[in-house]
C-alpha positions, 0 to 999 in steps of 0.5 A, a space after each residue: 947038437 946045437 942049443 940057444 938060450 932065450 931070455 925075455 927082457 922088459 923096459 926097466 933099467 933094473 932088468 937091462 942091467 941084469 941082462 947085461 950082467 948075464 951076458 957078461 957072465 956068458 963071455 967070462 965063462 966062455 959060453 959059446 951057445 947063443 943068447 936071445 933077448 925077446 922085447 916087446 917093442 922095437 924101441 925097447 930093443 933099440 934102447 937096450 941095444 944101445 947099452 949093449 953095444 957100449 959093454 960089448 962092442 965086438 958082440 952082436 945082439 941076437 934078439 926078436 921083438 914079439 908082434 904088436 898083437 901079442 902086447 895086448 895080453 896081460 901075461 907077458 912072460 908066457 907069451 914072450 917065451 912062447 913066441 921065442 921058442 916057436 920061432 927059433 926051434 927050427 935052428 936048434 935042438 934044445 932051447 933053454 928058457 930063463 929069465 933076465 936076472 940069471 948068471 952063469 957060474 962056471 964054464 960048460 957046454 951048455 948044449 951037453 947040459 940040456 941034452 942031460 936034463 932032457 934025457 934024465 927028466 930032472 924038470 919033472 921033479 916035484 915037491 909039496 909046495 904052499 903056494 903053487 897049487 893055485 898056478 898048476 890048478 889054474 892051468 889045469 882048470 883052464 886047459 880043461 884037464 879038471 877031470 883027469 883023475 890021474 893028473 890030479 892023483 899024481 900031483 896030490 890034488 895039484 900040491 906037487 910042483 916041479 917049479 924050476 926043478 931044473 933049467 926049463 928045456 924045450 926039445 925042438 923035436 917036439 915043439 911043433 906038436 906042442 904048438 899045434 896042441 896049444 894053439 887048438 885050445 879054444 880059449 887061447 886068449 884067455 890062457 894068454 890073459 891069465 897071469 897064473 899061467 906060464 909057459 913051462 907048465 903048459 909044456 910039461 902038461 902037454 908032455 904028460 898028456 901027449 908023450 907019456 911023461 910022468 912027474 917024480 916026487 921028492 919028499 920035501 915041502 917049500 912055499 914055491 919050488 923047492 929050488 927057489 928056497 931050498 936054502 931057507 927051508 932046508 938049509 942043512 940038507 940043501 947040497 944033498 936035495 940039490 943032487 937028488 934033483 940032479 939039478 943044474 942051476 941053483 938060487 942059492 949063491 953058496 951052493 956047492 953043486 958042481 953041476 950047476 952052471 946058472 944062479 937064477 933068482 938073483 932078485 929074490 934074494 931076502 934076509 933070513 928074518 924076511 923069509 920067515 916073515 913070508 913063511 908064516 904068511 905062506 902057511 896061513 895062505 896055504 891053509 885058507 886054500 886047502 881047507 877053507 871050502 871044507 870048513 865052509 861045508 861043515 859050517 853049513 851042514 852044522 846049520 842044517 
């Protein structure tokens, strides 16, 4: 088996620096798997490659540049990740898709890790979240799945989410079928123009509908995915939750999870006070999204 890692990148110095640090960590920990950087334009790639060569003169930059026609879409993250997957799946058994601010934090056979993730399906572990309801629901509605009662029940009306529960992994054996399924959608342009649509939710819904994969529920809440903010929302049980999920990455720099090989969302690190403020605001947003339609109905009913 062989695998690779896809990392979309944007024309920002901060993102360039993150991506270079990510590659540095690959060298530091002896990671053998390829990393492909996905660019919007050839000029962006050339700019990055100049920095890459100065920092890693003995390394070859592996990259893809999306066609100009894909740059018209308003969801570049989704477009770049899917373009990378669809262009590389025939060369690899597994493809991991991550963002540029990641870091490897220990040595590992990444291919074996991705095989474990795929077989254990830890990427389908769900928690109840305040703010992802809208993202999953939008994806479901735009795919025309809003009448799928089993899906609605399994996600507790879209409140249960598997957002970044583990490293996002594509299994190349079904990518061709996934591509055909996705490109048979009558509103593909709308999907790629919707910023709330994400590549991995599209893939997970394909697995749910076409391959019989099912979610596994955790009894924990968080504003986003549990792995994004577990160290803030559940500080005393952070390590046990990571173990229960069986995850292979963490957003917590002090994580004791020996199975985690990647630190992600380094750009999302905030102070405790900032997070408490965010938590209060997110609860209000959750209450509004969850109960405002019902309250409006009651108000209208009282008027009658």
